[in-house]
LUMTI-791574 format. One line per 8 residues: number of its first residue (from 1); their letters; for each residue x, y, z of N, C-alpha, C. Coordinates in pm, 1 decimal, always signed. Each point is the difference from the previous one (the first is absolute). Example, Ala and Ser with C-alpha at 12.3 -4.5 7.8 and 13.67 -1.06 7.14 Angstrom:
1> as> +1319.0,-569.0,+780.0,-89.0,+119.0,+0.0,+90.0,+120.0,+0.0  -35.0,+105.0,-72.0,+82.0,+119.0,+6.0,-77.0,+109.0,+73.0 .
This chain:
1> mrdlevwa> +1951.9,+3126.6,+5861.1,+53.5,+110.6,-77.1,+125.6,-39.6,-77.0  +80.0,-88.2,+55.5,+123.7,-36.8,-70.5,-28.0,-69.3,-132.0  -113.6,-69.0,-6.6,-36.6,-62.8,-127.1,-23.0,+105.1,-107.9  -53.5,+114.0,+39.3,-23.4,+107.7,-96.2,+129.2,+66.3,-44.9  +100.2,+2.8,+85.0,+127.1,+64.0,-35.5,+65.5,-65.7,-120.6  -25.0,-127.2,-20.3,+54.2,-71.7,-115.4,-52.5,+60.5,-130.1  -121.6,+54.3,+4.9,-63.8,+54.7,-118.0,+36.6,+145.8,-25.6  +70.1,+64.9,+91.0,+30.5,+143.1,-12.6,+72.2,+34.8,-130.4 .
9> pralavlr> +104.1,-71.6,-41.9,+66.2,+36.5,-126.2,-92.6,-13.3,-121.1  -88.1,-98.2,+3.0,-94.5,-17.6,-110.6,-104.3,+110.8,-0.5  -48.0,+35.9,+119.0,-98.9,+108.5,+9.9,+60.7,+132.2,-46.7  +126.3,+24.1,+35.4,+68.9,+120.7,-45.9,+13.0,-0.8,-151.9  +30.9,-115.2,-57.5,+10.0,-10.1,-145.9,-134.7,+27.4,-66.0  -106.9,-49.9,+58.5,-133.2,+24.4,-55.2,-32.3,+149.3,+6.5  +32.8,+64.8,+112.0,-19.9,+144.6,+11.5,+78.0,+73.6,-108.2  +127.1,-37.0,-19.1,+83.7,+62.6,-102.0,-58.8,-21.0,-139.3 .
17> ivaallfv> -42.5,-120.1,-30.9,-50.4,-33.3,-133.1,-131.4,+72.6,-28.9  -91.5,+0.1,+95.9,-128.7,+66.1,-21.2,+18.8,+151.1,-14.2  +82.6,+59.3,+86.5,+26.5,+143.5,-9.9,+65.2,+32.0,-134.6  +91.9,-84.9,-44.2,+67.3,+22.1,-128.4,-98.3,-8.7,-116.0  -90.2,-97.9,+3.0,-98.9,-12.2,-107.7,-89.7,+123.2,-6.6  -43.0,+48.6,+115.1,-81.5,+121.1,+2.1,+78.5,+119.8,-52.1  +127.7,+6.1,+34.2,+83.2,+111.9,-43.5,+24.5,-5.7,-150.1  +23.7,-119.9,-53.0,+17.0,-17.0,-144.8,-126.4,+47.4,-72.2 .
25> ehgaqklf> -115.8,-31.2,+56.5,-125.6,+43.2,-61.4,-9.9,+152.2,-5.0  +40.1,+67.9,+107.8,-0.9,+147.0,+0.1,+93.7,+54.0,-108.4  +118.0,-59.7,-12.2,+94.3,+43.4,-102.8,-49.7,-28.9,-140.4  -60.7,-117.4,-20.1,-51.9,-36.7,-132.1,-112.0,+94.3,-41.8  -78.1,+45.4,+96.5,-106.6,+93.7,-32.5,+57.2,+132.2,-48.6  +107.3,+45.9,+64.0,+61.5,+126.1,-40.8,+73.5,-12.4,-133.4  +67.8,-112.3,-21.6,+83.7,-15.3,-119.4,-74.8,-54.3,-121.1  -88.2,-97.4,+21.6,-62.8,-72.5,-110.9,-152.2,+16.2,-5.4 .
33> nfppgehf> -56.3,+76.4,+93.9,-144.4,+16.2,+12.9,-69.4,-134.8,+16.3  +64.6,-88.6,+75.4,-59.9,-129.1,+33.0,+13.4,-25.0,+148.7  -108.0,-21.6,+68.0,-137.1,+11.3,-49.5,-33.2,+145.3,-31.3  -91.2,+21.0,-95.2,-32.9,+137.5,-40.0,-44.0,+84.9,+118.8  +53.7,+119.7,+5.8,-33.8,+89.0,+110.8,+38.1,+142.8,-30.8  -13.2,+83.6,+98.3,+23.7,+143.5,-19.4,+145.2,+41.3,+21.5  +87.6,-92.9,+37.3,+137.9,+36.1,+35.0,+100.6,-24.3,-112.3  -44.5,-31.9,-120.2,+88.9,-30.8,-111.2,+82.2,+121.4,-40.9 .
41> vgfnltvl> +133.9,-15.7,-3.0,+89.4,+105.2,-47.8,+98.8,-53.7,-103.7  +8.0,-132.1,-14.1,+96.0,-60.5,-91.1,+141.4,+12.8,+54.3  +97.8,-14.2,-87.1,+139.6,+9.4,+41.3,+46.9,+145.4,-8.7  -81.9,+90.0,+48.2,+30.3,+142.8,-2.6,+82.3,+35.4,+124.3  +130.6,+11.8,-17.4,+88.5,+26.7,+113.2,+16.8,+149.3,+27.6  -80.6,+81.2,-64.5,+3.2,+143.3,+29.9,-98.7,+36.0,+110.9  -77.4,-99.1,+44.7,-94.9,+22.4,+110.0,+25.2,-104.0,+108.6  -26.5,+38.5,+124.8,+24.0,-91.3,+112.3,-78.7,-130.8,-9.7 .
49> pgwaglle> -125.8,+0.6,-45.4,-69.3,-128.6,-11.9,+67.1,-98.0,-96.4  +71.6,+49.6,-98.4,+75.3,-88.0,-89.1,+111.5,-71.7,+74.4  +72.7,+74.8,+81.2,+105.5,-60.0,+83.1,-59.7,-95.1,+102.3  -111.8,+40.6,+58.2,-67.4,-86.0,+98.1,-40.8,-131.8,-64.5  -53.1,+6.8,-122.5,-39.3,-121.4,-70.4,+117.4,-93.6,-23.7  +114.1,+56.8,-38.2,+120.6,-82.8,-19.8,+42.5,-67.6,+129.5  +6.4,+78.5,+108.4,+39.0,-56.2,+129.0,-98.7,-106.8,+45.9  -128.0,+28.2,-15.0,-101.1,-93.6,+46.6,+1.5,-129.2,-80.5 .
57> ffggllll> +8.6,+11.4,-131.9,-4.8,-120.8,-82.7,+126.6,-83.8,+15.2  +115.8,+61.9,-24.1,+123.5,-78.1,+1.5,+47.4,-31.1,+142.3  -20.3,+94.8,+92.4,+31.0,-29.2,+140.0,-89.8,-108.8,+53.9  -128.4,+4.2,-38.2,-93.1,-104.7,+41.4,+40.7,-136.4,-54.2  +46.3,-4.2,-125.2,+47.2,-127.6,-56.3,+119.7,-54.4,+77.5  +94.3,+88.2,+34.6,+115.7,-44.5,+78.1,-42.3,-52.7,+136.6  -93.3,+69.2,+65.2,-49.9,-48.2,+128.8,-73.0,-132.3,-16.1  -77.0,-13.0,-105.0,-72.6,-123.6,-25.3,+96.2,-118.7,-7.7 .
65> lglftrpv> +111.4,+21.4,-66.3,+100.7,-105.5,-14.3,+87.4,-14.1,+124.2  -3.7,+98.7,+87.0,+89.1,-2.3,+115.8,+144.0,+24.4,-41.8  +18.8,+91.5,-92.6,+132.5,+30.0,-53.7,+38.7,+142.4,+39.2  +114.5,+15.1,+65.5,+44.1,+128.9,+55.5,-108.8,+55.5,+93.7  -57.1,-88.0,+78.3,-120.6,+30.1,+76.2,+15.4,+119.2,+92.0  +102.0,+0.5,+83.4,+11.6,+107.5,+99.4,+22.0,+137.6,-62.9  +94.4,+16.8,-91.3,+16.2,+133.7,-58.6,-121.5,+44.5,-81.3  -63.4,-91.8,-71.2,-118.8,+36.0,-78.5,-113.8,+39.3,+93.6 .
73> afllsgqm> -20.3,-76.5,+106.6,-106.1,+31.9,+95.3,+26.0,+135.7,+65.6  +125.6,+30.4,+28.3,+34.6,+130.1,+58.7,-35.3,+113.3,-96.6  +35.9,-16.0,-125.4,-29.9,+100.3,-102.4,-151.3,+19.5,-15.1  -74.0,-111.3,-5.2,-144.3,+9.2,-19.4,-70.7,+54.8,+123.6  +52.4,-29.1,+117.4,-55.7,+58.1,+122.5,+13.8,+151.6,-3.9  +116.1,+47.5,-40.6,+21.7,+143.9,-13.5,-89.7,+61.1,-105.7  -18.2,-71.0,-111.0,-89.0,+49.3,-105.0,-140.8,+19.3,+54.1  -46.8,-93.9,+79.5,-135.8,+9.4,+53.3,-12.9,+112.4,+102.8 .
81> avaywmvh> +106.2,+23.9,+77.4,-3.0,+112.8,+93.7,-8.9,+131.7,-77.5  +79.8,+11.7,-104.4,-3.0,+120.5,-82.8,-136.3,+14.4,-67.4  -53.6,-109.6,-52.2,-131.2,+5.1,-65.5,-107.1,+47.2,+97.6  +5.4,-50.2,+122.6,-100.6,+42.1,+96.9,+8.8,+150.0,+25.7  +121.0,+49.7,+29.1,+13.5,+139.9,+39.3,-15.0,+95.7,-117.8  +39.2,-41.8,-120.6,-10.6,+89.7,-115.6,-138.9,+0.3,-63.2  -69.7,-113.2,+5.9,-127.6,-10.5,-70.0,-117.2,-6.5,+97.5  +0.2,-99.6,+85.0,-117.8,-27.0,+81.6,-19.4,+99.3,+113.9 .
89> aqqgpfpa> +104.7,+32.2,+72.0,-13.4,+90.6,+114.5,-48.5,+137.9,-42.8  +26.1,+36.2,-124.8,-45.6,+129.4,-50.9,-153.0,+5.8,-13.4  -63.6,-116.1,+0.4,-144.7,-7.3,-19.5,-77.0,-9.6,+131.5  +70.9,+10.3,+111.5,-66.9,-3.5,+129.1,+76.4,-83.7,+100.1  -32.0,+13.3,+128.2,+79.7,-63.5,+105.1,-32.4,-146.9,+26.8  -111.1,-52.1,-52.5,-41.3,-135.0,+35.4,+22.8,-97.0,-115.7  +85.4,-100.9,+19.1,+32.2,-93.4,-108.4,-122.1,-68.2,-61.6  -102.2,-29.4,+79.1,-119.2,-63.3,-56.0,-71.8,+93.2,-97.8 .
97> nnggdaai> +15.0,+129.2,+18.9,-64.3,+97.9,-88.2,+89.9,+47.4,-113.2  +131.7,+3.5,+22.3,+89.3,+52.7,-103.3,+56.4,-108.8,-91.9  -41.2,-124.5,+19.8,+44.5,-110.0,-85.4,+140.5,-47.9,+28.2  +57.1,+40.9,+111.0,+138.1,-34.3,+29.5,+19.5,-122.3,+86.5  -108.4,-68.2,+36.5,+15.0,-114.3,+89.1,+84.2,-111.3,-62.3  -14.3,-24.2,-129.9,+82.3,-102.6,-66.1,+147.4,+40.8,-1.4  +27.9,+127.5,-23.1,+139.3,+46.4,-1.8,+64.8,-19.7,+136.9  -74.0,+31.6,+105.9,+53.4,-18.6,+135.9,+24.6,-147.8,+26.6 .
105> lfcfvfly> -95.7,-83.0,-34.9,+14.4,-143.5,+24.2,+116.7,-57.9,-78.7  +10.2,+34.3,-129.5,+114.5,-45.6,-79.4,+130.7,+46.4,+63.1  +6.6,+125.0,+42.3,+121.3,+55.5,+59.8,+46.9,-85.6,+117.0  -90.6,-32.8,+89.8,+40.3,-73.0,+119.6,+17.9,-149.2,-24.1  -73.1,-57.8,-94.9,+25.2,-140.3,-36.7,+139.2,-12.3,-60.4  +35.9,+91.8,-89.4,+132.4,-5.3,-61.6,+109.6,+28.0,+102.7  -25.0,+90.9,+91.3,+97.7,+26.4,+106.0,+19.8,-124.2,+86.8  -107.9,-71.4,+28.5,+10.8,-125.3,+75.4,+83.9,-101.9,-77.1 .
113> ivvagpga> -20.6,-9.3,-131.3,+76.0,-94.5,-81.5,+148.5,+36.3,-1.2  +32.2,+129.7,+4.8,+140.5,+42.1,+9.0,+64.0,-63.2,+123.6  -70.7,+4.4,+111.1,+54.0,-49.3,+126.8,-6.8,-152.6,+8.7  -112.5,-58.0,-39.3,-22.8,-143.6,+18.4,+60.3,-85.6,-111.0  +24.9,+59.5,-116.7,+51.1,-77.0,-111.9,-112.9,-55.9,-84.1  +34.3,-79.3,-101.1,-100.0,-45.2,-96.4,-86.3,-116.5,+45.6  +37.8,-67.9,+107.7,-73.1,-120.2,+38.7,+43.5,-116.6,-87.0  -84.1,-101.9,-4.8,+30.1,-118.4,-80.9,-20.6,+32.2,-148.0 .
121> wnldarmt> +42.5,-90.7,-84.9,-27.5,+5.6,-144.2,+48.3,+130.1,-63.3  +131.0,+20.1,-3.0,+55.1,+121.5,-60.0,+126.4,-31.9,-76.5  +29.9,+81.8,-96.9,+121.0,-19.4,-80.0,+125.3,+52.8,+69.1  -16.0,+88.1,+97.0,+116.5,+48.6,+75.3,+74.9,-116.5,+64.3  -72.8,-91.3,+62.5,+63.3,-114.3,+66.4,+68.4,-91.2,-101.1  -64.0,-18.5,-112.9,+59.0,-85.9,-104.7,+129.8,+61.0,-52.8  +1.7,+132.0,-18.6,+121.9,+66.4,-48.4,+110.6,-8.9,+103.8  -34.8,+14.0,+128.2,+99.2,-9.1,+106.4,+60.2,-139.1,+5.1 .
129> rrrr> -83.0,-103.8,-11.8,+50.5,-138.2,+0.3,+90.0,-25.6,-120.2  -34.4,+56.2,-113.7,+77.5,-22.3,-122.4,+138.6,+64.1,+11.4  +8.9,+115.3,+68.8,+129.3,+68.1,+15.9,+95.0,-78.8,+88.9  -55.3,-74.5,+93.1,+83.5,-78.2,+92.5,+46.2,-120.3,-71.1 .
């Protein structure tokens, strides 16, 4: 098992990067209609999906880079909790039926990243080294 512990920071980074890429895709769909889908709202900040798209796209990019990782992950975790309770839970009690399973998973993955940090391969560490 100790041999596997060496890989933990890299595995955490892979989790962060994959979750961020998926989140960027959700934001890009809302903002740019790419990939084309039913959730396109553009940069319309008068509706909640417009704000969600901004958070998902730009927050996802920051997570992808590992920049301001903990505060961004905290913000996005909260966004996913709000999305679940405001949108998905209204459609029924079971996440598999109300489409909220991804929101729940994102919420807890981001919450884990808040606690565990960005893992390997992040710009937060590079910025910290540069300040010293």
